[in-house]
C-alpha positions in Angstrom: 11.3 35.1 6.8 9.7 31.0 7.7 12.4 28.5 9.2 13.0 25.5 7.1 13.2 22.5 9.3 14.2 19.2 7.4 15.1 15.8 7.8 15.2 12.6 5.5 13.5 9.1 6.7 12.6 6.4 4.7 9.3 5.0 4.9 6.5 2.0 4.9 4.4 1.1 7.4 0.8 0.7 6.2 -1.2 3.4 8.5 -4.5 1.8 9.1 -5.0 2.8 13.3 -7.0 5.8 11.8 -9.8 3.5 10.5 -10.3 2.3 14.3 -10.3 5.9 15.5 -13.1 8.6 16.5 -13.4 11.4 13.8 -13.2 14.3 15.7 -11.5 17.2 14.3 -9.7 20.6 15.1 -8.1 23.3 13.6 -4.2 23.4 12.7 -3.9 26.5 14.3 -4.9 25.3 17.6 -1.9 22.7 17.7 1.5 23.8 17.8 3.7 21.4 15.8 5.2 19.4 18.7 2.0 18.7 19.4 1.7 16.8 16.2 1.2 12.9 15.9 2.6 13.1 11.9 2.3 9.8 9.6 3.1 9.5 5.6 2.7 7.2 3.0 4.0 6.4 -0.5 2.1 3.4 -1.4 3.2 2.2 -4.9 -0.3 0.7 -6.2 0.8 0.2 -10.1 3.4 1.4 -12.5 1.4 4.3 -13.4 -0.5 5.0 -9.7 1.3 6.3 -6.7 -0.6 7.7 -3.9 0.6 9.2 -1.0 -0.9 10.1 1.9 -0.3 12.2 4.9 -2.3 11.2 8.8 -2.1 13.9 10.7 -3.5 14.1 14.2 -3.1 15.5 18.1 -3.1 13.3 20.7 -1.1 10.9 19.3 -1.7 8.4 16.7 -5.4 8.0 17.7 -6.6 11.2 18.5 -7.9 14.3 17.3 -7.9 14.9 13.3 -6.0 18.2 12.6 -7.7 20.0 10.0 -5.7 23.0 7.8 -6.5 26.4 8.5 -6.4 28.8 5.8 -2.6 29.5 5.3 -1.6 26.5 6.0 -1.3 22.9 4.1 0.1 19.9 3.1 2.1 19.2 0.0 4.0 16.4 -1.2 7.1 17.4 -3.9 5.0 20.6 -4.5 1.2 19.5 -4.4 -1.0 20.3 -2.4 -2.9 17.4 -1.1 -6.5 16.8 -0.9 -8.8 16.4 2.0 -10.1 13.0 2.5 -11.7 11.5 5.5 -9.4 10.2 8.0 -5.9 11.6 6.3 -4.8 14.4 2.9 -3.7 12.3 -0.2 -2.6 13.1 -4.0 -1.9 10.4 -6.4 1.5 10.4 -9.0 1.6 8.9 -12.4 4.7 7.4 -12.1 7.7 7.1 -9.5 9.6 9.9 -8.6 12.9 10.8 -9.8 15.0 8.8 -7.5 12.4 7.6 -5.6 12.1 11.2 -3.4 8.8 12.3 -2.1 9.4 16.2 0.1 6.2 16.2 2.4 6.0 19.6 3.8 3.8 21.0 6.2 3.0 24.4 5.7 2.5 26.6 8.7 1.9 30.4 8.9 5.5 30.6 10.9 7.6 27.5 9.5 8.1 25.0 6.9 8.2 21.2 8.3 9.8 18.9 5.9 10.5 15.2 6.1 11.6 13.8 2.7 10.5 10.0 2.1 12.2 7.7 -0.3 11.1 4.7 -2.4 13.2 1.2 -2.1 14.4 0.3 -5.8 11.9 -1.5 -7.4 12.7 -5.6 -6.3 12.7 -8.7 -9.0 9.4 -10.1 -10.6 8.2 -12.9 -8.2 8.0 -16.5 -10.1 6.5 -19.6 -8.8 6.3 -23.2 -8.7 3.9 -24.5 -10.3 3.4 -21.4 -13.0 -0.4 -22.0 -15.1 -2.5 -24.8 -13.1 -2.3 -24.5 -9.2 -5.1 -26.8 -6.9 -6.0 -25.6 -3.7 -4.3 -27.2 -0.4 -1.2 -28.3 -3.0 2.3 -26.4 -2.1 3.1 -23.2 -4.3 6.7 -22.2 -4.2 7.3 -18.9 -4.3 10.8 -17.8 -5.3 12.3 -13.9 -5.6 15.6 -11.6 -5.5 15.1 -8.2 -3.8 19.0 -7.6 -3.1 20.0 -4.3 -3.0 17.5 -3.9 -0.1 18.9 -1.0 2.4 19.3 -1.4 6.2 15.6 -1.5 7.7 14.3 -2.5 4.5 11.2 -6.0 4.3 10.1 -8.1 1.6 6.8 -9.1 1.2 4.8 -11.4 -1.3 1.4 -10.8 -1.8 -1.4 -13.4 -3.3 -4.4 -12.0 -4.6 -7.1 -12.6 -7.2 -11.0 -13.0 -7.0 -10.3 -16.6 -6.5 -8.3 -16.5 -3.2 -8.8 -15.0 0.3 -5.8 -11.9 0.4 -2.9 -13.4 1.6 0.4 -11.6 2.6 3.9 -12.6 4.4 6.1 -10.4 5.5 9.8 -9.7 6.9 11.0 -12.0 4.6 14.6 -12.1 3.4 16.3 -10.2 0.4 16.7 -13.5 -1.8 15.0 -16.4 -1.4 11.8 -18.6 -1.6 8.5 -19.7 0.4 6.2 -22.2 0.2 2.6 -21.5 0.5 1.0 -24.8 1.9 -2.5 -24.7 2.9 -4.4 -25.8 5.3 -7.0 -24.4 6.7 -7.1 -21.4 7.6 -2.9 -20.8 7.4 -2.3 -20.2 4.0 -4.0 -19.6 0.2 -7.6 -20.3 0.4 -10.8 -20.1 -1.4 -13.3 -17.5 0.3 -15.9 -19.8 -0.6 -14.4 -23.2 -1.9 -16.0 -22.6 -5.5 -14.5 -19.7 -7.5 -11.8 -20.7 -10.4 -9.6 -18.2 -11.8 -6.7 -16.5 -12.1 -4.5 -15.5 -9.1 -0.9 -12.9 -9.3 1.7 -13.2 -6.9 3.8 -10.3 -6.3 6.9 -9.1 -4.1 7.3 -5.7 -2.8 10.2 -3.8 -0.8 9.2 -1.7 1.9 10.5 0.5 4.0 9.7 2.5 7.0 11.4 6.0 9.1 10.4 8.5 11.1 9.0 12.0 11.0 10.5 15.2 11.5 11.8 15.7 15.1 9.6 18.8 15.2 6.7 16.9 15.6 5.5 14.9 19.1 6.2 11.6 16.9 4.9 9.4 13.6 6.4 7.4 11.3 6.7 7.4 7.6 6.6 4.1 4.8 7.1 3.2 1.5 7.0 0.2 -0.9 8.1 -0.7 -4.5 6.4 -3.6 -6.0 7.4 -5.8 -9.2 5.3 -6.7 -11.4 3.2 -9.5 -10.4 3.2 -12.9 -11.4 0.0 -14.4 -13.0 -1.0 -17.9 -12.4 -3.8 -18.6 -14.9 -6.0 -21.0 -13.4 -5.9 -21.6 -9.7 -8.6 -24.3 -8.8 -10.1 -23.9 -5.6 -11.0 -28.0 -3.7 -14.0 -29.2 -2.2 -13.9 -31.0 1.5 -15.8 -34.3 1.7 -16.4 -35.0 5.4 -16.9 -39.3 5.9 -18.3 -40.7 8.9 -19.9 -44.2 10.1 -22.3 -45.0 12.1 -22.0 -47.0 15.0 -18.0 -46.4 15.5 -15.8 -48.7 14.1 -18.5 -50.7 11.9 -16.9 -49.9 9.0 -15.0 -47.1 6.6 -15.4 -45.4 3.6 -13.3 -45.4 0.5 -13.7 -42.2 -1.6 -12.1 -42.6 -5.5 -12.0 -39.5 -7.5 -12.0 -39.4 -11.0 -9.0 -36.6 -10.7 -7.6 -37.1 -7.2 -7.8 -40.6 -7.4 -8.3 -43.0 -3.9 -8.4 -41.9 -0.7 -8.9 -44.2 2.3 -7.9 -42.4 5.4 -8.8 -39.3 7.2 -12.8 -38.3 7.8 -11.9 -35.2 5.6 -11.1 -35.2 2.1 -10.6 -33.0 -0.6 -11.5 -32.9 -4.0 -11.7 -30.8 -7.1 -15.0 -28.4 -7.9 -17.2 -30.8 -10.3 -15.1 -33.8 -10.1 -16.8 -37.4 -10.2 -16.2 -39.4 -6.5 -17.5 -43.1 -5.8 -18.1 -43.7 -2.7 -17.5 -47.7 -1.3 -18.3 -48.4 1.8 -16.3 -51.2 3.6 -17.9 -53.2 6.8 -15.2 -54.4 9.5 -15.7 -58.3 9.9 -19.8 -59.3 11.2 -21.2 -56.1 10.3 -23.4 -54.9 6.8 -23.8 -52.2 5.0 -27.4 -51.0 5.2 -27.5 -47.2 3.7 -26.3 -43.9 3.5 -27.2 -40.8 4.9 -26.6 -36.8 5.1 -26.2 -35.0 2.0 -26.9 -38.2 -0.5 -29.2 -41.1 0.3 -30.0 -44.2 -0.9 -28.0 -47.6 -0.6 -26.0 -47.9 -3.6 -23.3 -49.8 -3.4 -20.6 -48.5 -4.3 -22.5 -44.6 -4.8 -21.5 -42.9 -7.5 -21.2 -38.3 -6.7 -21.3 -37.5 -10.6 -20.4 -33.6 -10.3 -18.9 -32.4 -6.7 -20.3 -28.7 -6.5 -20.2 -28.4 -2.7 -18.6 -29.1 0.6 -20.8 -32.5 1.4 -21.1 -34.7 4.9 -21.8 -38.3 4.0 -22.4 -40.8 7.2 -22.6 -44.4 6.2 -24.8 -46.8 8.3 -23.5 -50.7 9.0 -25.3 -53.2 10.8 -24.3 -56.5 12.1 
């Protein structure tokens, strides 16, 4: 008669380690339970899609992948998991009652069970602004994930075709976060040209341990709240300005939407904005011409529609 070994654990920690590993395989019959590194994931992808995954390896988290031999299998809530390239998986069309998912490794001589419990769903996030948001401007995100159990953490996620993926983790249960986006540190468009809607969502995540009969491993589970859609994300373009020779003058840039900017070598404007460039020579100098992405000697020079990142040099002479 099979022995039932059981442990309850929480869960969430995104197990992408398999993507970095070699894909060698061994049969489950070649490995004792105490030599298996097992990880379980419950991922809330949408209200009608809960994906569960099991990663089984020998030799630690980066070791050899284990395939199920005849008479052995992995199940979750009684459903046999399907073998993928790097993990075993199945999907459910709604969260399980009580958020409880029992993973069982059915062996010839024993069943090794681990229960992973999803955290409760947090309240949906809210944002300021709510409809129109220009890249590089601050975006305030508010949430309420109260009721988290010990070990739960909170994440906010911003996604959409108009932005590069943005996630902040280990946030407090209740609070706010300001996305303030200098290049490389916050929310940005992947190519500074895509406008469109973005979705801001909040997740509560939970991490835990697998059954102690295994060599090691971990569990993870997440629960997210419906996302807030900001319908009009507008990326900004950069206008890089320089003068030649140095200290011979400056350039004033005036946008039809963004207004006048006089400081800094890099200035930002909305896609399609009209920008007027006015050279301002230092005393004793005279403006000659423009070079770079524009030419000529118009004074001022009008860019009717800014459509890409632009570099301009203003040349002055004595």
